[in-house]
N, C-alpha and C positions, 0 to 999 in steps of 0.2 A: 056603908054604901060603896057602890062600885064606881070605878073610874074607867072610862073607855081607854083601851090600848090604842096605840097608833094605828089607824087604818083598819081596825077590825072590830069584832064584837067585844062586848065587855068581858073582862077577866078580873078575877079577884085581885085585890092589892096584895103585895108581898106581905106575908105574915098574918093576913086576915082571911077570914072566910073558911073555906074547906081545908081539909088536912093536906099537908104536903105529901108529895110522892116519896116513896122510900128511897134510901140511897142505893147506888148501883150494886147489883148482886144480891140484895136482901130478899127475903121471902115476900111474897105478894107481888104487886106489879113493880117491875124494875124501872130504872131511869130511862130505858130506851124506848120511849113512845108506847108503852103499854102492850108489848107483844106477849107478855106473860112469861118472858124468859129473862134469865139473869144476863149480865153483861158477858159472861163466858158462854152464853148460848144454851144453857140448860135450865128448864124450869125446876126449881127446887133441887138443883144439882150443885155439887161443889165446883170450885174454879177449875178443876182438872177435867170436868165434863162427865163425871160418873156419879149417878144417883146412888147415894149411900155407899160409895166406893172410896177407897183411899186414893191419895194423890198418885200412886204408882199404877192405878187401874185395877186393883183387886178389891172386890167387895168384902170389906171387913177382914182383909188379909194383909199380912206384913209385906212391905215393899221389898225387903231383902231376900225374898224367896225361901223363907223358912217354912214353919209348919203350915199345912194346908197348901194352897196353890202358890207357886212362886211368882216373882215379879214379871215374868215374860208372858203375860196374858193368859195364865191358866193352862199351860200345855202339860202340866204335871211334871215338868222337868225343872231342875234348878238352873240358875243363871249360867252355870258352867256347862250346861248341856246334858247333865245326867238326870236320872230319875229320882235323885235325892238319896240313893243308897250307894253311890259310887265310893270307892275306897282308894285313897292315894297309896302309892307304893310301887312295886315292881311292874314293869310294863307287861302287857299280855303278849302271847305268841304272835309272830308275824310270818311272812312267807318263808324267810330263811332262818327262822328261830333255831331249827335243828343244827344247821351249819354253824351258827353263832355259838351254840353250846359246845359243839365239837372243837371249835377254835379256842374257846375259853378253857376247855379241858386240856388241850394240847399245851397252852401257855402255862396253865397251873401245874401240870405234870413237869414241865420243863423247869419251872421256878422252884417247886417244892419237892419234886419226886412223886412217885406213885403212892408211897405209904402215907405221906403227910397231906396229900390232897383229899378233900372231902367233897361230897355232892353240894353242900351249902357254899363252899368256897367257889366251886365252878359256877353255881347259880349267881353269886355276887359278881363274879368276873363277867358273866354274860348279861347281867342286868335283868334277870328274870327270877321268878320264884323257884324254890327248890322243887315244888310240886310239878312245875312245868318240865324240869329236867327229868323227873321220874316218869313223866308222860311219854317221853321219847326213849329213855334208857332205864332199864330195870335196876342197874347197879353201876358202881364205879368201874367194875371189870369191863362192862360193855362199852363204857366211854373210852377206856384204855384201848380196847380192840379197835374201835372206830377211829380214834384220834391217831393211832399209830399205823392205821391202814394194814393191819395184819390180815393175811390171807385165810387164816383159820382161827377158830376160837380156842385159845390155850386150855380152857377148862375141858373142852371136848377131847383135846389131845391127851390131857392127863387121864380122862376117863377111859379112853381106848387103851392107853398104856397099862393101866392097873387091872384091866379086865382080862384075866387069863392066868395060867399057871405061873408061878414065880420063877421057875427055871427057864421060862421062855421070855422073861421080861426084856432082856437085851435085844432079842430079835424083834419084839414088838416096837421097841423104841426106834430101832433103825428103820423099820418098815414105815412107821408113821412119819418120822422126821424127813426121810428122803422122799416119801410120797408127796409131801408138800412142795418140795423143791422141783420135783419132776413135772408138775403141771405148769403150763406156760404162764398163767396168771400168778401162780404161787411163786415161781422162780423170779419173775420180774419184781414182785413186791419184796421178796426176801432179799434180793440183791440190794434194793434201795435201803432196806432196814440195816443190813450189814454195813453198807457204806456209811450210813448215818452214824451207826454205833461207833465205828472206828475213827470217825472224824469229829464227833461231838461228845463231850463229857456228859452233857445234859441228857442226850438221847441214850447214851450208855447206861446212865443211872436209871432212867425211866424203864428201859427194857430189863435191866438187872432186877429191879424191885418187882416189876410186874410179873416177869417169868418165874421168879423165885416164889412168889405167892401163889401163882395159878398152876404151875407145873412142878417145880422142884420140891416144894413142901408136900403136896399131895402124894407124889411118888415116893418120897422119903418115908412117909408114914407107913407105907405098905411093907417096908423092909424090916421094921421093928428091931433095929440094931442101934447102938449108941452113936456110931459115926455114919448114920444113914445119909445125912445131907452131904457130907464129904464124898461119899460114894457116888451119889447122884450127880454132883457137880463135876467129878472126875469123868463120868460118862459124858457129861455135857461138853467137856473140852474136846473129846473125841469127835463129837458131832460137829462142833464149830470148825475143827480142823478139816474134816472131810468136806464140809460145805465150802470153805474157802478154797481148798485145793481143786475141787471138782467144778464148781459153778462160777467162781470169781477169777481164780488164777489160771484155770484150765490146765492143771498139771497132769500130764500124761504118764502112765495109762489110766490113772484114776478118773480123768475127765471123760474118757470114752468107754470104760468098762460097762458092761450091761448091769442094770439095777439089781437083778437077782444075785449075780456074783458078788456085788458090793455088799448086799445085805448078808449073804452067807459069811463073808469075811469079817464084817463089822460087828454082827450080832454077838459072837462069842467074846469079843474084846469088851464090849459093853457089859455083858453078863459077868465077866471076871471082876470088873470094877464094882458091880452091884452086890454080888453074892459071894465072890471069891475070898 
């Protein structure tokens, strides 16, 4: 039998009569006045508000952003902002990547010399992949030319020297070498290099190793004699002396004599060293 509740229509007594309402959040009518929704506000939904979805908001998908859609609402990207295929490692190229590679090459050449420096070592120093170094520079030789601010490519110099009759080798060397110094830009750069060489053992070693590999050795191979490298380096001493006297010390009359006369006088001396 029923008992009247205070001031209202009859209600069943506690524990008797009709079935009790389900606990909060359960399937069926919830405890909040029969709205058909759970306490979290979703009919038949989990406490996180997603029908059939995990607590992180992904339907049947892991919350940590693994296989399938990640935790950030299905953007197709991982929580770290990538598309799920990002690879940790060297940083990509930036606006000044080329300059950073050149600086790293200069530091590596200074610390290890030209011979012991590798593209991989330069890449590590710059914090980039070796492939990115090759994107900007085809070889270590090119990095040497760039980092030392050479006015000409030593490989092209060697190619011009060896291209011609052997008995004119001395004249070609004088013409090519002095031609670099005679241009305004070439003279400015060569002066800076010479001053650096005489004041820094590191720069002297870099230049010695680089020029030996790119000029002295190729020219020596064309002579085909046992003391070829000695002959070529003796010729180099003549060139260094002329450059110092004419362009740095301004020793007269060597400093002001016309280029053609200088080549006429210097060519035979170089030829004597090479083939005499």
